[in-house]
C-alpha positions in Angstrom: -15.0 -70.0 -32.1 -13.4 -70.3 -35.6 -16.7 -71.8 -36.8 -18.6 -68.7 -35.7 -16.1 -66.4 -37.5 -16.4 -68.5 -40.6 -20.2 -68.4 -40.5 -20.2 -64.6 -40.1 -17.9 -64.3 -43.1 -20.2 -66.4 -45.2 -23.3 -64.4 -44.2 -21.9 -60.8 -44.5 -22.2 -59.0 -47.8 -19.1 -59.0 -50.0 -19.1 -55.1 -50.0 -18.8 -55.1 -46.2 -15.9 -57.6 -46.3 -14.2 -55.5 -48.9 -14.7 -52.3 -46.8 -13.3 -54.1 -43.7 -10.3 -55.4 -45.6 -9.5 -51.9 -47.0 -9.9 -50.3 -43.5 -7.4 -52.9 -42.1 -5.0 -52.3 -45.0 -5.0 -48.5 -44.4 -4.7 -48.9 -40.7 -1.5 -50.9 -41.1 0.1 -48.0 -43.0 1.7 -45.0 -41.3 -1.1 -42.6 -42.4 -3.9 -40.5 -40.9 -7.4 -42.0 -41.2 -9.5 -39.8 -43.6 -12.2 -39.4 -41.0 -9.6 -37.5 -38.8 -8.5 -35.0 -41.5 -8.9 -31.4 -40.5 -8.9 -28.4 -43.0 -5.8 -26.4 -43.6 -3.5 -29.0 -42.1 -0.9 -31.1 -44.0 -2.0 -34.7 -44.1 -0.9 -38.0 -45.4 -3.8 -40.5 -46.1 -4.2 -43.8 -47.8 -7.1 -45.5 -49.6 -8.5 -47.0 -52.7 -9.6 -44.9 -55.7 -13.4 -45.2 -56.1 -14.1 -42.7 -58.9 -12.1 -40.7 -61.4 -13.8 -37.7 -63.1 -12.7 -34.9 -65.4 -14.3 -31.7 -64.2 -13.9 -28.2 -65.7 -12.7 -25.7 -63.2 -12.1 -22.1 -64.2 -12.0 -23.0 -67.9 -9.4 -25.8 -67.7 -9.9 -29.5 -67.0 -9.2 -30.9 -63.6 -8.9 -34.6 -62.7 -10.9 -35.4 -59.5 -10.0 -38.7 -57.8 -12.3 -39.9 -55.0 -10.4 -42.0 -52.4 -11.9 -44.0 -49.6 -10.2 -45.8 -46.7 -13.2 -48.0 -45.8 -14.5 -45.4 -43.3 -14.5 -42.0 -45.1 -13.7 -40.4 -48.4 -11.8 -37.4 -49.7 -11.2 -36.0 -53.2 -7.8 -35.4 -54.7 -7.9 -32.6 -57.4 -5.2 -32.4 -60.0 -5.6 -29.0 -61.8 -4.9 -28.9 -65.6 -4.9 -32.7 -66.0 -7.2 -34.9 -68.0 -5.4 -38.2 -67.1 -2.6 -39.5 -64.9 -1.3 -42.9 -65.7 -1.9 -45.4 -62.9 -4.8 -43.5 -61.3 -7.7 -45.8 -62.1 -10.6 -47.1 -59.9 -9.6 -49.9 -57.6 -5.9 -48.7 -57.3 -4.6 -48.1 -53.8 -2.5 -45.1 -53.1 -1.2 -42.6 -50.6 -2.0 -38.9 -51.0 -0.1 -36.1 -49.3 -1.0 -32.4 -49.1 -2.9 -29.7 -47.3 -6.6 -30.6 -46.8 -9.4 -28.2 -47.6 -13.1 -28.4 -46.9 -16.0 -27.3 -49.1 -19.4 -28.1 -47.6 -19.4 -31.7 -46.5 -16.6 -32.8 -48.8 -12.8 -32.8 -48.1 -10.3 -32.0 -50.8 -6.6 -32.1 -51.3 -5.5 -29.9 -54.2 -2.6 -31.0 -56.4 -1.6 -33.8 -53.9 1.6 -35.7 -54.0 0.7 -39.3 -54.7 2.3 -42.7 -54.2 0.9 -45.7 -55.9 0.7 -48.9 -53.8 0.9 -52.5 -55.0 
């Protein structure tokens, strides 16, 4: 049996292995999976930063951080910020706030964040 598991690990793409490891890491924390987030409800989610963008909103910059937990994604939006130390792609964190939905994307505006090791 261990040989079959080892062979599967060798033949699966590295991206799939990373996704599975991230999903397992997030499942071990006391947070809600991103796929279960509902609009207008306070949530606490965990994941890994995939992208960091500076987007102009209403004439001032906003930092948009896309976070994925291996199953789904959401965007944390920090109004009036161009940079926040520690928020870089590949960093794992927990976001807390009230979820909002625009189209097919889920947002948390000005979330409370906790950087994870």
